[in-house]
PyMOL CGO cylinders between C-alpha atoms (Angstrom):
from pymol import cmd
from pymol.cgo import CYLINDER

trace = [
    CYLINDER, -0.50, 0.24, -0.32, 3.22, 2.26, 1.07, 0.3, 1, 1, 1, 1, 1, 1,
    CYLINDER, 3.22, 2.26, 1.07, 4.38, 1.63, -2.39, 0.3, 1, 1, 1, 1, 1, 1,
    CYLINDER, 4.38, 1.63, -2.39, 1.66, 2.14, -4.58, 0.3, 1, 1, 1, 1, 1, 1,
    CYLINDER, 1.66, 2.14, -4.58, 0.45, 5.80, -2.55, 0.3, 1, 1, 1, 1, 1, 1,
    CYLINDER, 0.45, 5.80, -2.55, 4.35, 7.41, -3.15, 0.3, 1, 1, 1, 1, 1, 1,
    CYLINDER, 4.35, 7.41, -3.15, 3.27, 7.59, -6.51, 0.3, 1, 1, 1, 1, 1, 1,
    CYLINDER, 3.27, 7.59, -6.51, 0.37, 9.05, -5.76, 0.3, 1, 1, 1, 1, 1, 1,
    CYLINDER, 0.37, 9.05, -5.76, -2.00, 7.19, -8.43, 0.3, 1, 1, 1, 1, 1, 1,
    CYLINDER, -2.00, 7.19, -8.43, -5.33, 9.45, -10.01, 0.3, 1, 1, 1, 1, 1, 1,
    CYLINDER, -5.33, 9.45, -10.01, -7.27, 5.66, -9.18, 0.3, 1, 1, 1, 1, 1, 1,
    CYLINDER, -7.27, 5.66, -9.18, -6.40, 3.01, -6.68, 0.3, 1, 1, 1, 1, 1, 1,
    CYLINDER, -6.40, 3.01, -6.68, -7.45, -0.65, -7.23, 0.3, 1, 1, 1, 1, 1, 1,
    CYLINDER, -7.45, -0.65, -7.23, -8.13, -2.92, -4.66, 0.3, 1, 1, 1, 1, 1, 1,
    CYLINDER, -8.13, -2.92, -4.66, -9.56, -6.42, -4.95, 0.3, 1, 1, 1, 1, 1, 1,
    CYLINDER, -9.56, -6.42, -4.95, -10.30, -8.01, -1.49, 0.3, 1, 1, 1, 1, 1, 1,
    CYLINDER, -10.30, -8.01, -1.49, -7.13, -6.51, 0.37, 0.3, 1, 1, 1, 1, 1, 1,
    CYLINDER, -7.13, -6.51, 0.37, -8.40, -7.61, 3.97, 0.3, 1, 1, 1, 1, 1, 1,
    CYLINDER, -8.40, -7.61, 3.97, -9.49, -11.19, 2.96, 0.3, 1, 1, 1, 1, 1, 1,
    CYLINDER, -9.49, -11.19, 2.96, -6.95, -13.14, 4.20, 0.3, 1, 1, 1, 1, 1, 1,
    CYLINDER, -6.95, -13.14, 4.20, -7.34, -11.38, 7.88, 0.3, 1, 1, 1, 1, 1, 1,
    CYLINDER, -7.34, -11.38, 7.88, -8.64, -12.92, 10.87, 0.3, 1, 1, 1, 1, 1, 1,
    CYLINDER, -8.64, -12.92, 10.87, -11.49, -10.70, 12.18, 0.3, 1, 1, 1, 1, 1, 1,
    CYLINDER, -11.49, -10.70, 12.18, -10.10, -8.58, 14.53, 0.3, 1, 1, 1, 1, 1, 1,
    CYLINDER, -10.10, -8.58, 14.53, -6.79, -6.97, 12.67, 0.3, 1, 1, 1, 1, 1, 1,
    CYLINDER, -6.79, -6.97, 12.67, -9.32, -6.86, 9.89, 0.3, 1, 1, 1, 1, 1, 1,
    CYLINDER, -9.32, -6.86, 9.89, -11.52, -4.45, 11.77, 0.3, 1, 1, 1, 1, 1, 1,
    CYLINDER, -11.52, -4.45, 11.77, -8.72, -2.55, 12.58, 0.3, 1, 1, 1, 1, 1, 1,
    CYLINDER, -8.72, -2.55, 12.58, -7.48, -2.44, 9.20, 0.3, 1, 1, 1, 1, 1, 1,
    CYLINDER, -7.48, -2.44, 9.20, -11.17, -1.52, 7.26, 0.3, 1, 1, 1, 1, 1, 1,
    CYLINDER, -11.17, -1.52, 7.26, -10.25, 2.05, 10.46, 0.3, 1, 1, 1, 1, 1, 1,
    CYLINDER, -10.25, 2.05, 10.46, -7.14, 2.52, 8.72, 0.3, 1, 1, 1, 1, 1, 1,
    CYLINDER, -7.14, 2.52, 8.72, -8.07, 1.91, 4.76, 0.3, 1, 1, 1, 1, 1, 1,
    CYLINDER, -8.07, 1.91, 4.76, -10.90, 4.71, 5.86, 0.3, 1, 1, 1, 1, 1, 1,
    CYLINDER, -10.90, 4.71, 5.86, -8.62, 7.12, 7.60, 0.3, 1, 1, 1, 1, 1, 1,
    CYLINDER, -8.62, 7.12, 7.60, -6.31, 6.64, 4.58, 0.3, 1, 1, 1, 1, 1, 1,
    CYLINDER, -6.31, 6.64, 4.58, -8.83, 7.56, 2.32, 0.3, 1, 1, 1, 1, 1, 1,
    CYLINDER, -8.83, 7.56, 2.32, -9.89, 10.33, 4.21, 0.3, 1, 1, 1, 1, 1, 1,
    CYLINDER, -9.89, 10.33, 4.21, -6.39, 11.62, 4.45, 0.3, 1, 1, 1, 1, 1, 1,
    CYLINDER, -6.39, 11.62, 4.45, -4.93, 11.08, 0.58, 0.3, 1, 1, 1, 1, 1, 1,
    CYLINDER, -4.93, 11.08, 0.58, -8.14, 11.26, -0.91, 0.3, 1, 1, 1, 1, 1, 1,
    CYLINDER, -8.14, 11.26, -0.91, -7.70, 9.13, -4.18, 0.3, 1, 1, 1, 1, 1, 1,
    CYLINDER, -7.70, 9.13, -4.18, -10.73, 7.97, -5.85, 0.3, 1, 1, 1, 1, 1, 1,
    CYLINDER, -10.73, 7.97, -5.85, -10.83, 3.97, -4.76, 0.3, 1, 1, 1, 1, 1, 1,
    CYLINDER, -10.83, 3.97, -4.76, -12.48, 1.12, -6.34, 0.3, 1, 1, 1, 1, 1, 1,
    CYLINDER, -12.48, 1.12, -6.34, -12.75, -1.48, -3.82, 0.3, 1, 1, 1, 1, 1, 1,
    CYLINDER, -12.75, -1.48, -3.82, -14.00, -5.39, -4.31, 0.3, 1, 1, 1, 1, 1, 1,
    CYLINDER, -14.00, -5.39, -4.31, -14.97, -7.05, -1.63, 0.3, 1, 1, 1, 1, 1, 1,
    CYLINDER, -14.97, -7.05, -1.63, -17.49, -9.91, -0.29, 0.3, 1, 1, 1, 1, 1, 1,
    CYLINDER, -17.49, -9.91, -0.29, -17.61, -8.25, 3.23, 0.3, 1, 1, 1, 1, 1, 1,
    CYLINDER, -17.61, -8.25, 3.23, -20.34, -6.45, 3.73, 0.3, 1, 1, 1, 1, 1, 1,
    CYLINDER, -20.34, -6.45, 3.73, -19.17, -4.56, 7.11, 0.3, 1, 1, 1, 1, 1, 1,
    CYLINDER, -19.17, -4.56, 7.11, -16.40, -3.72, 4.71, 0.3, 1, 1, 1, 1, 1, 1,
    CYLINDER, -16.40, -3.72, 4.71, -18.50, -2.24, 2.30, 0.3, 1, 1, 1, 1, 1, 1,
    CYLINDER, -18.50, -2.24, 2.30, -20.97, -0.53, 3.83, 0.3, 1, 1, 1, 1, 1, 1,
    CYLINDER, -20.97, -0.53, 3.83, -17.99, 1.26, 6.05, 0.3, 1, 1, 1, 1, 1, 1,
    CYLINDER, -17.99, 1.26, 6.05, -15.85, 2.01, 3.60, 0.3, 1, 1, 1, 1, 1, 1,
    CYLINDER, -15.85, 2.01, 3.60, -17.65, 3.02, 0.84, 0.3, 1, 1, 1, 1, 1, 1,
    CYLINDER, -17.65, 3.02, 0.84, -19.24, 6.68, -0.22, 0.3, 1, 1, 1, 1, 1, 1,
    CYLINDER, -19.24, 6.68, -0.22, -21.00, 4.77, -3.75, 0.3, 1, 1, 1, 1, 1, 1,
    CYLINDER, -21.00, 4.77, -3.75, -21.73, 0.68, -3.40, 0.3, 1, 1, 1, 1, 1, 1,
    CYLINDER, -21.73, 0.68, -3.40, -22.32, -1.15, -6.57, 0.3, 1, 1, 1, 1, 1, 1,
    CYLINDER, -22.32, -1.15, -6.57, -24.30, -4.36, -6.22, 0.3, 1, 1, 1, 1, 1, 1,
    CYLINDER, -24.30, -4.36, -6.22, -22.96, -7.01, -8.66, 0.3, 1, 1, 1, 1, 1, 1,
    CYLINDER, -22.96, -7.01, -8.66, -24.38, -10.87, -9.60, 0.3, 1, 1, 1, 1, 1, 1,
    CYLINDER, -24.38, -10.87, -9.60, -23.62, -12.78, -12.82, 0.3, 1, 1, 1, 1, 1, 1,
    CYLINDER, -23.62, -12.78, -12.82, -21.87, -10.20, -14.14, 0.3, 1, 1, 1, 1, 1, 1,
    CYLINDER, -21.87, -10.20, -14.14, -24.46, -7.52, -14.41, 0.3, 1, 1, 1, 1, 1, 1,
    CYLINDER, -24.46, -7.52, -14.41, -24.89, -4.18, -11.86, 0.3, 1, 1, 1, 1, 1, 1,
    CYLINDER, -24.89, -4.18, -11.86, -28.16, -4.98, -10.10, 0.3, 1, 1, 1, 1, 1, 1,
    CYLINDER, -28.16, -4.98, -10.10, -28.23, -1.65, -8.17, 0.3, 1, 1, 1, 1, 1, 1,
    CYLINDER, -28.23, -1.65, -8.17, -26.78, 1.18, -7.47, 0.3, 1, 1, 1, 1, 1, 1,
    CYLINDER, -26.78, 1.18, -7.47, -26.47, 4.10, -4.92, 0.3, 1, 1, 1, 1, 1, 1,
    CYLINDER, -26.47, 4.10, -4.92, -25.13, 5.53, -1.05, 0.3, 1, 1, 1, 1, 1, 1,
    CYLINDER, -25.13, 5.53, -1.05, -24.55, 2.77, 1.53, 0.3, 1, 1, 1, 1, 1, 1,
    CYLINDER, -24.55, 2.77, 1.53, -27.84, 3.99, 3.38, 0.3, 1, 1, 1, 1, 1, 1,
    CYLINDER, -27.84, 3.99, 3.38, -30.05, 3.56, 0.50, 0.3, 1, 1, 1, 1, 1, 1,
    CYLINDER, -30.05, 3.56, 0.50, -28.65, 0.11, -0.77, 0.3, 1, 1, 1, 1, 1, 1,
    CYLINDER, -28.65, 0.11, -0.77, -29.15, -1.15, 2.49, 0.3, 1, 1, 1, 1, 1, 1,
    CYLINDER, -29.15, -1.15, 2.49, -32.33, 0.14, 3.53, 0.3, 1, 1, 1, 1, 1, 1,
    CYLINDER, -32.33, 0.14, 3.53, -33.65, 0.25, 0.26, 0.3, 1, 1, 1, 1, 1, 1,
    CYLINDER, -33.65, 0.25, 0.26, -32.70, -2.77, -1.87, 0.3, 1, 1, 1, 1, 1, 1,
    CYLINDER, -32.70, -2.77, -1.87, -34.34, -3.59, -4.89, 0.3, 1, 1, 1, 1, 1, 1,
    CYLINDER, -34.34, -3.59, -4.89, -34.74, -6.92, -4.66, 0.3, 1, 1, 1, 1, 1, 1,
    CYLINDER, -34.74, -6.92, -4.66, -34.23, -10.06, -2.62, 0.3, 1, 1, 1, 1, 1, 1,
    CYLINDER, -34.23, -10.06, -2.62, -31.01, -10.55, -3.74, 0.3, 1, 1, 1, 1, 1, 1,
    CYLINDER, -31.01, -10.55, -3.74, -29.68, -7.09, -2.86, 0.3, 1, 1, 1, 1, 1, 1,
    CYLINDER, -29.68, -7.09, -2.86, -31.19, -7.36, 0.47, 0.3, 1, 1, 1, 1, 1, 1,
    CYLINDER, -31.19, -7.36, 0.47, -29.74, -10.35, 1.76, 0.3, 1, 1, 1, 1, 1, 1,
    CYLINDER, -29.74, -10.35, 1.76, -26.29, -10.05, 0.41, 0.3, 1, 1, 1, 1, 1, 1,
    CYLINDER, -26.29, -10.05, 0.41, -26.10, -6.53, 2.24, 0.3, 1, 1, 1, 1, 1, 1,
    CYLINDER, -26.10, -6.53, 2.24, -26.90, -7.45, 5.64, 0.3, 1, 1, 1, 1, 1, 1,
    CYLINDER, -26.90, -7.45, 5.64, -29.20, -10.09, 7.76, 0.3, 1, 1, 1, 1, 1, 1,
    CYLINDER, -29.20, -10.09, 7.76, -32.87, -9.54, 6.33, 0.3, 1, 1, 1, 1, 1, 1,
    CYLINDER, -32.87, -9.54, 6.33, -36.16, -11.23, 7.12, 0.3, 1, 1, 1, 1, 1, 1,
    CYLINDER, -36.16, -11.23, 7.12, -38.24, -12.26, 3.88, 0.3, 1, 1, 1, 1, 1, 1,
    CYLINDER, -38.24, -12.26, 3.88, -41.82, -12.68, 4.92, 0.3, 1, 1, 1, 1, 1, 1,
    CYLINDER, -41.82, -12.68, 4.92, -44.20, -13.96, 1.86, 0.3, 1, 1, 1, 1, 1, 1,
    CYLINDER, -44.20, -13.96, 1.86, -47.26, -11.58, 1.90, 0.3, 1, 1, 1, 1, 1, 1,
    CYLINDER, -47.26, -11.58, 1.90, -50.06, -10.71, -0.38, 0.3, 1, 1, 1, 1, 1, 1,
    CYLINDER, -50.06, -10.71, -0.38, -50.97, -6.82, -1.35, 0.3, 1, 1, 1, 1, 1, 1,
    CYLINDER, -50.97, -6.82, -1.35, -54.31, -6.64, -0.17, 0.3, 1, 1, 1, 1, 1, 1,
    CYLINDER, -54.31, -6.64, -0.17, -54.75, -2.95, -0.37, 0.3, 1, 1, 1, 1, 1, 1,
    CYLINDER, -54.75, -2.95, -0.37, -53.73, -0.21, -2.52, 0.3, 1, 1, 1, 1, 1, 1,
    CYLINDER, -53.73, -0.21, -2.52, -53.21, 3.73, -0.82, 0.3, 1, 1, 1, 1, 1, 1,
    CYLINDER, -53.21, 3.73, -0.82, -51.89, 7.05, -1.94, 0.3, 1, 1, 1, 1, 1, 1,
    CYLINDER, -51.89, 7.05, -1.94, -49.01, 6.44, 0.44, 0.3, 1, 1, 1, 1, 1, 1,
    CYLINDER, -49.01, 6.44, 0.44, -48.24, 2.77, 0.14, 0.3, 1, 1, 1, 1, 1, 1,
    CYLINDER, -48.24, 2.77, 0.14, -49.70, -0.34, 0.37, 0.3, 1, 1, 1, 1, 1, 1,
    CYLINDER, -49.70, -0.34, 0.37, -51.25, -2.63, 3.11, 0.3, 1, 1, 1, 1, 1, 1,
    CYLINDER, -51.25, -2.63, 3.11, -50.23, -6.51, 2.82, 0.3, 1, 1, 1, 1, 1, 1,
    CYLINDER, -50.23, -6.51, 2.82, -51.21, -9.27, 4.58, 0.3, 1, 1, 1, 1, 1, 1,
    CYLINDER, -51.21, -9.27, 4.58, -49.01, -12.48, 6.05, 0.3, 1, 1, 1, 1, 1, 1,
    CYLINDER, -49.01, -12.48, 6.05, -50.00, -15.72, 5.97, 0.3, 1, 1, 1, 1, 1, 1,
    CYLINDER, -50.00, -15.72, 5.97, -51.26, -16.16, 9.32, 0.3, 1, 1, 1, 1, 1, 1,
    CYLINDER, -51.26, -16.16, 9.32, -53.54, -12.89, 8.33, 0.3, 1, 1, 1, 1, 1, 1,
    CYLINDER, -53.54, -12.89, 8.33, -51.69, -9.95, 9.97, 0.3, 1, 1, 1, 1, 1, 1,
    CYLINDER, -51.69, -9.95, 9.97, -52.01, -6.86, 8.02, 0.3, 1, 1, 1, 1, 1, 1,
    CYLINDER, -52.01, -6.86, 8.02, -49.78, -3.97, 7.84, 0.3, 1, 1, 1, 1, 1, 1,
    CYLINDER, -49.78, -3.97, 7.84, -49.17, -1.00, 6.26, 0.3, 1, 1, 1, 1, 1, 1,
    CYLINDER, -49.17, -1.00, 6.26, -46.13, -0.52, 4.37, 0.3, 1, 1, 1, 1, 1, 1,
    CYLINDER, -46.13, -0.52, 4.37, -43.93, 1.54, 1.87, 0.3, 1, 1, 1, 1, 1, 1,
    CYLINDER, -43.93, 1.54, 1.87, -44.74, 0.65, -1.87, 0.3, 1, 1, 1, 1, 1, 1,
    CYLINDER, -44.74, 0.65, -1.87, -40.86, 0.92, -2.46, 0.3, 1, 1, 1, 1, 1, 1,
    CYLINDER, -40.86, 0.92, -2.46, -40.02, 1.55, -5.78, 0.3, 1, 1, 1, 1, 1, 1,
    CYLINDER, -40.02, 1.55, -5.78, -41.81, -0.54, -7.56, 0.3, 1, 1, 1, 1, 1, 1,
    CYLINDER, -41.81, -0.54, -7.56, -45.66, -0.87, -8.78, 0.3, 1, 1, 1, 1, 1, 1,
    CYLINDER, -45.66, -0.87, -8.78, -48.17, -3.27, -7.50, 0.3, 1, 1, 1, 1, 1, 1,
    CYLINDER, -48.17, -3.27, -7.50, -51.47, -4.52, -8.10, 0.3, 1, 1, 1, 1, 1, 1,
    CYLINDER, -51.47, -4.52, -8.10, -54.02, -5.94, -5.33, 0.3, 1, 1, 1, 1, 1, 1,
    CYLINDER, -54.02, -5.94, -5.33, -53.52, -9.71, -4.61, 0.3, 1, 1, 1, 1, 1, 1,
    CYLINDER, -53.52, -9.71, -4.61, -49.66, -9.17, -6.20, 0.3, 1, 1, 1, 1, 1, 1,
    CYLINDER, -49.66, -9.17, -6.20, -47.52, -11.67, -3.89, 0.3, 1, 1, 1, 1, 1, 1,
    CYLINDER, -47.52, -11.67, -3.89, -44.22, -10.20, -2.58, 0.3, 1, 1, 1, 1, 1, 1,
    CYLINDER, -44.22, -10.20, -2.58, -41.54, -10.44, 0.06, 0.3, 1, 1, 1, 1, 1, 1,
    CYLINDER, -41.54, -10.44, 0.06, -41.81, -7.95, 3.26, 0.3, 1, 1, 1, 1, 1, 1,
    CYLINDER, -41.81, -7.95, 3.26, -38.48, -6.87, 3.71, 0.3, 1, 1, 1, 1, 1, 1,
    CYLINDER, -38.48, -6.87, 3.71, -37.87, -6.55, 7.70, 0.3, 1, 1, 1, 1, 1, 1,
    CYLINDER, -37.87, -6.55, 7.70, -33.92, -5.43, 8.95, 0.3, 1, 1, 1, 1, 1, 1,
    CYLINDER, -33.92, -5.43, 8.95, -33.53, -7.67, 12.74, 0.3, 1, 1, 1, 1, 1, 1,
    CYLINDER, -33.53, -7.67, 12.74, -32.27, -4.36, 14.13, 0.3, 1, 1, 1, 1, 1, 1,
    CYLINDER, -32.27, -4.36, 14.13, -35.43, -2.36, 13.05, 0.3, 1, 1, 1, 1, 1, 1,
    CYLINDER, -35.43, -2.36, 13.05, -37.92, -4.53, 14.78, 0.3, 1, 1, 1, 1, 1, 1,
    CYLINDER, -37.92, -4.53, 14.78, -39.13, -4.79, 18.62, 0.3, 1, 1, 1, 1, 1, 1,
    CYLINDER, -39.13, -4.79, 18.62, -40.92, -8.16, 20.25, 0.3, 1, 1, 1, 1, 1, 1,
    CYLINDER, -40.92, -8.16, 20.25, -43.50, -7.29, 22.81, 0.3, 1, 1, 1, 1, 1, 1,
    CYLINDER, -43.50, -7.29, 22.81, -46.03, -9.15, 24.36, 0.3, 1, 1, 1, 1, 1, 1,
    CYLINDER, -46.03, -9.15, 24.36, -48.74, -10.00, 22.60, 0.3, 1, 1, 1, 1, 1, 1,
    CYLINDER, -48.74, -10.00, 22.60, -51.83, -8.68, 25.03, 0.3, 1, 1, 1, 1, 1, 1,
    CYLINDER, -51.83, -8.68, 25.03, -50.19, -5.32, 24.49, 0.3, 1, 1, 1, 1, 1, 1,
    CYLINDER, -50.19, -5.32, 24.49, -49.42, -4.69, 21.34, 0.3, 1, 1, 1, 1, 1, 1,
    CYLINDER, -49.42, -4.69, 21.34, -52.30, -3.38, 19.45, 0.3, 1, 1, 1, 1, 1, 1,
    CYLINDER, -52.30, -3.38, 19.45, -50.64, -4.31, 15.91, 0.3, 1, 1, 1, 1, 1, 1,
    CYLINDER, -50.64, -4.31, 15.91, -47.81, -6.53, 14.24, 0.3, 1, 1, 1, 1, 1, 1,
    CYLINDER, -47.81, -6.53, 14.24, -47.32, -9.64, 13.16, 0.3, 1, 1, 1, 1, 1, 1,
    CYLINDER, -47.32, -9.64, 13.16, -48.18, -11.85, 15.79, 0.3, 1, 1, 1, 1, 1, 1,
    CYLINDER, -48.18, -11.85, 15.79, -45.74, -15.65, 16.69, 0.3, 1, 1, 1, 1, 1, 1,
    CYLINDER, -45.74, -15.65, 16.69, -43.85, -17.85, 19.46, 0.3, 1, 1, 1, 1, 1, 1,
    CYLINDER, -43.85, -17.85, 19.46, -40.77, -17.22, 20.21, 0.3, 1, 1, 1, 1, 1, 1,
    CYLINDER, -40.77, -17.22, 20.21, -38.35, -20.37, 18.89, 0.3, 1, 1, 1, 1, 1, 1,
    CYLINDER, -38.35, -20.37, 18.89, -35.19, -19.27, 20.04, 0.3, 1, 1, 1, 1, 1, 1,
    CYLINDER, -35.19, -19.27, 20.04, -33.45, -16.79, 22.67, 0.3, 1, 1, 1, 1, 1, 1,
    CYLINDER, -33.45, -16.79, 22.67, -29.64, -15.59, 23.09, 0.3, 1, 1, 1, 1, 1, 1,
    CYLINDER, -29.64, -15.59, 23.09, -28.27, -12.91, 25.46, 0.3, 1, 1, 1, 1, 1, 1,
    CYLINDER, -28.27, -12.91, 25.46, -25.20, -10.69, 24.50, 0.3, 1, 1, 1, 1, 1, 1,
    CYLINDER, -25.20, -10.69, 24.50, -25.21, -8.58, 27.21, 0.3, 1, 1, 1, 1, 1, 1,
    CYLINDER, -25.21, -8.58, 27.21, -25.78, -5.27, 24.93, 0.3, 1, 1, 1, 1, 1, 1,
    CYLINDER, -25.78, -5.27, 24.93, -28.15, -7.29, 22.87, 0.3, 1, 1, 1, 1, 1, 1,
    CYLINDER, -28.15, -7.29, 22.87, -31.11, -9.51, 22.65, 0.3, 1, 1, 1, 1, 1, 1,
    CYLINDER, -31.11, -9.51, 22.65, -31.39, -11.79, 19.24, 0.3, 1, 1, 1, 1, 1, 1,
    CYLINDER, -31.39, -11.79, 19.24, -34.43, -13.67, 18.96, 0.3, 1, 1, 1, 1, 1, 1,
    CYLINDER, -34.43, -13.67, 18.96, -35.90, -16.20, 16.68, 0.3, 1, 1, 1, 1, 1, 1,
    CYLINDER, -35.90, -16.20, 16.68, -39.80, -15.72, 16.35, 0.3, 1, 1, 1, 1, 1, 1,
    CYLINDER, -39.80, -15.72, 16.35, -42.03, -18.31, 14.48, 0.3, 1, 1, 1, 1, 1, 1,
    CYLINDER, -42.03, -18.31, 14.48, -44.73, -17.15, 12.33, 0.3, 1, 1, 1, 1, 1, 1,
    CYLINDER, -44.73, -17.15, 12.33, -47.19, -18.60, 9.64, 0.3, 1, 1, 1, 1, 1, 1,
    CYLINDER, -47.19, -18.60, 9.64, -44.72, -19.37, 6.76, 0.3, 1, 1, 1, 1, 1, 1,
    CYLINDER, -44.72, -19.37, 6.76, -41.57, -18.23, 8.03, 0.3, 1, 1, 1, 1, 1, 1,
    CYLINDER, -41.57, -18.23, 8.03, -39.17, -17.81, 10.87, 0.3, 1, 1, 1, 1, 1, 1,
    CYLINDER, -39.17, -17.81, 10.87, -38.21, -14.06, 11.86, 0.3, 1, 1, 1, 1, 1, 1,
    CYLINDER, -38.21, -14.06, 11.86, -34.86, -12.54, 13.22, 0.3, 1, 1, 1, 1, 1, 1,
    CYLINDER, -34.86, -12.54, 13.22, -35.43, -10.09, 15.73, 0.3, 1, 1, 1, 1, 1, 1,
    CYLINDER, -35.43, -10.09, 15.73, -32.32, -7.90, 17.18, 0.3, 1, 1, 1, 1, 1, 1,
    CYLINDER, -32.32, -7.90, 17.18, -33.11, -5.53, 20.89, 0.3, 1, 1, 1, 1, 1, 1,
    CYLINDER, -33.11, -5.53, 20.89, -30.83, -3.59, 22.42, 0.3, 1, 1, 1, 1, 1, 1,
    CYLINDER, -30.83, -3.59, 22.42, -30.91, -3.95, 26.45, 0.3, 1, 1, 1, 1, 1, 1,
    CYLINDER, -30.91, -3.95, 26.45, -31.37, -1.36, 28.73, 0.3, 1, 1, 1, 1, 1, 1,
    CYLINDER, -31.37, -1.36, 28.73, -32.02, -0.33, 32.11, 0.3, 1, 1, 1, 1, 1, 1,
    CYLINDER, -32.02, -0.33, 32.11, -35.78, 0.04, 30.63, 0.3, 1, 1, 1, 1, 1, 1,
    CYLINDER, -35.78, 0.04, 30.63, -35.97, -3.28, 28.40, 0.3, 1, 1, 1, 1, 1, 1,
    CYLINDER, -35.97, -3.28, 28.40, -34.08, -5.62, 30.99, 0.3, 1, 1, 1, 1, 1, 1,
    CYLINDER, -34.08, -5.62, 30.99, -36.79, -8.46, 30.39, 0.3, 1, 1, 1, 1, 1, 1,
    CYLINDER, -36.79, -8.46, 30.39, -36.73, -11.77, 28.72, 0.3, 1, 1, 1, 1, 1, 1,
    CYLINDER, -36.73, -11.77, 28.72, -39.25, -13.12, 26.58, 0.3, 1, 1, 1, 1, 1, 1,
    CYLINDER, -39.25, -13.12, 26.58, -38.68, -17.21, 27.31, 0.3, 1, 1, 1, 1, 1, 1,
    CYLINDER, -38.68, -17.21, 27.31, -39.51, -20.03, 24.68, 0.3, 1, 1, 1, 1, 1, 1,
    CYLINDER, -39.51, -20.03, 24.68, -42.79, -20.69, 23.40, 0.3, 1, 1, 1, 1, 1, 1,
    CYLINDER, -42.79, -20.69, 23.40, -43.87, -16.91, 24.78, 0.3, 1, 1, 1, 1, 1, 1,
    CYLINDER, -43.87, -16.91, 24.78, -46.48, -16.32, 22.83, 0.3, 1, 1, 1, 1, 1, 1,
    CYLINDER, -46.48, -16.32, 22.83, -45.83, -12.36, 21.31, 0.3, 1, 1, 1, 1, 1, 1,
    CYLINDER, -45.83, -12.36, 21.31, -45.82, -9.73, 18.41, 0.3, 1, 1, 1, 1, 1, 1,
    CYLINDER, -45.82, -9.73, 18.41, -43.08, -8.20, 16.03, 0.3, 1, 1, 1, 1, 1, 1,
    CYLINDER, -43.08, -8.20, 16.03, -43.70, -4.85, 16.09, 0.3, 1, 1, 1, 1, 1, 1,
    CYLINDER, -43.70, -4.85, 16.09, -42.88, -3.73, 12.71, 0.3, 1, 1, 1, 1, 1, 1,
    CYLINDER, -42.88, -3.73, 12.71, -42.46, 0.13, 10.93, 0.3, 1, 1, 1, 1, 1, 1,
    CYLINDER, -42.46, 0.13, 10.93, -43.77, 0.89, 7.88, 0.3, 1, 1, 1, 1, 1, 1,
    CYLINDER, -43.77, 0.89, 7.88, -40.52, 3.36, 7.49, 0.3, 1, 1, 1, 1, 1, 1,
    CYLINDER, -40.52, 3.36, 7.49, -37.59, 0.62, 7.79, 0.3, 1, 1, 1, 1, 1, 1,
    CYLINDER, -37.59, 0.62, 7.79, -39.37, -2.12, 5.89, 0.3, 1, 1, 1, 1, 1, 1,
    CYLINDER, -39.37, -2.12, 5.89, -39.52, -2.31, 2.70, 0.3, 1, 1, 1, 1, 1, 1,
    CYLINDER, -39.52, -2.31, 2.70, -41.32, -4.18, 0.54, 0.3, 1, 1, 1, 1, 1, 1,
    CYLINDER, -41.32, -4.18, 0.54, -39.93, -6.11, -2.55, 0.3, 1, 1, 1, 1, 1, 1,
    CYLINDER, -39.93, -6.11, -2.55, -41.14, -8.41, -5.68, 0.3, 1, 1, 1, 1, 1, 1,
    CYLINDER, -41.14, -8.41, -5.68, -41.27, -12.30, -4.90, 0.3, 1, 1, 1, 1, 1, 1,
    CYLINDER, -41.27, -12.30, -4.90, -39.34, -13.63, -8.19, 0.3, 1, 1, 1, 1, 1, 1,
    CYLINDER, -39.34, -13.63, -8.19, -39.79, -16.90, -6.93, 0.3, 1, 1, 1, 1, 1, 1,
    CYLINDER, -39.79, -16.90, -6.93, -41.93, -19.90, -8.61, 0.3, 1, 1, 1, 1, 1, 1,
    CYLINDER, -41.93, -19.90, -8.61, -45.31, -19.58, -7.78, 0.3, 1, 1, 1, 1, 1, 1,
    CYLINDER, -45.31, -19.58, -7.78, -46.57, -22.80, -5.58, 0.3, 1, 1, 1, 1, 1, 1,
]
cmd.load_cgo(trace, "trace")
């Protein structure tokens, strides 16, 4: 890297430069590369299969599959507004819940899960028709688990897995037709944990969910 930078190139090409490093050295080098980019200011084309590297180091991301550019944009756009299921799963953890569009509204659509839960969501960049099959993309960290009796809306389910990691709690919640992963920050105000078998509801925010075409073969 030093030999390359000393000649002050106009374009820097990096092809998975951190792929041989273990997790901790890789994390440190991500910070170092970000610092170098800020200080040197050289346009850099960085190829990686590591989502953390792509999101943390990029000003723009291009997702390529089969030799074709599937989506290009700012890291925040790629993460929160993926164009299809491939991009959603490739860039971060994503729950893809099968739904059907039941109602078209001026500011979005209403979808229904296999269990009958109805949710208002943004229509995203796609045009929908009533009855269309779709996948509701839900990022685990944007969801919240609440007692079923206390939550007026949301997706009903049963706690099927729970891991306590100190600063956060991970839940797997079984709902009709899918299992949803939820990541909740632990705090003094949210100190309780749900147990296996508890009946809960998954609270979904329209602002952090995106509706994607269901490109799987029809059952």
